[in-house]
C-alpha positions, 0 to 999 in steps of 0.5 A: 463089299458092294464096290471098290469104294466100299472095299476102301471103307472097310480097309479104313475101318480095319486100319483104325483097329490096327492102329489102336493096337488090335490084331485083326482077321477079316472075313469078307463076303463076295462083292454084291451080286457076284455069287448069284452071277457066278451061279447063274453062269453055271445054270446057263450051261446046264439046269442041273450043275454038278454041286462040286463044280458049283462050289469050285465056281462060287468060291471065286467070288470071295477070293476076289473080294479078299484079294482086293481088300488086302490090296486096299489095306496095303494101299493105306500102309497096313501090312496085309495078306489074303488067304483062301479057305483051303490055304488056312486050312478050314477043313469041312465035310464033303456036303457040297454047297452046304458043307460044315466046318470040322476044324481050322488050323490057325497056326499060319494065321497066328504067325501072320498076326504076330508079325503085325499083319492084317489077315484077310480070309475068304468066307463061305468056303473050305476044303474037304479031306480029298482037297476039294473046295467046298462052300458053306451055304448062304450066309456062310461068311458069318459062319466062317467068321465065328469059327475063326474067332473060336479057333483063334480065341478072339476077344470078339467077333464083329459082324458087319451087315446092312442093318445097324444091329439086332432089332425087335423086327426087320427095320427094312419093313418097319422103320420104327423097329427098336434096336436092342442093346444086348441079347442072349445068344440062345434068344438070338438063335431062336429068332434066327430059327423063326425067320430073322435074317441078320445071322445064319443059324449055324454061325449062332450055334457055333457062337453059343457052343464056343462062347464067342462074344458077337457084336452086330454092326 
């Protein structure tokens, strides 16, 4: 999601899945560098910003990329609609900047899917019981994607990242790192707990708990 061109490429991939007869929910992250830019603006104002307001600010990055992706899909003739986390509703606790998902109301999403639409939902965010926007911490879009896959009983959750899949070691550091065809989710969780950066621990825990099949691409 680093540029308009890349958003267009994502739209083409989604359109391909839709034309093959699949129902698709897409959870984009913010555009490259946008979250850091937004948080940097807040810290220019005060060195110790209120966490609630940080979440209010940071959540806008995903809203922009979701709206842009929905437009890109529509431009390719794919019916699409975007939602923020609070519109779905993705319910969280009130631990600002590191909230945990407590539940998802998937009825609206299911209705849109049944109507033939691609549904684009902001990653990384939700809403607490008082109606405050919350964010899930770094890598939170993965967690949102897995949680939605579990709530919607999806056949598969695909995680697109900047490497070609799960490797035995970081391929950005070791070019000859071997690509793994398959790995048990609990082994992957152990790797993440010891420093592997491909997926967030909480996303993997959710996948293990709800038996969500994951594919990293």
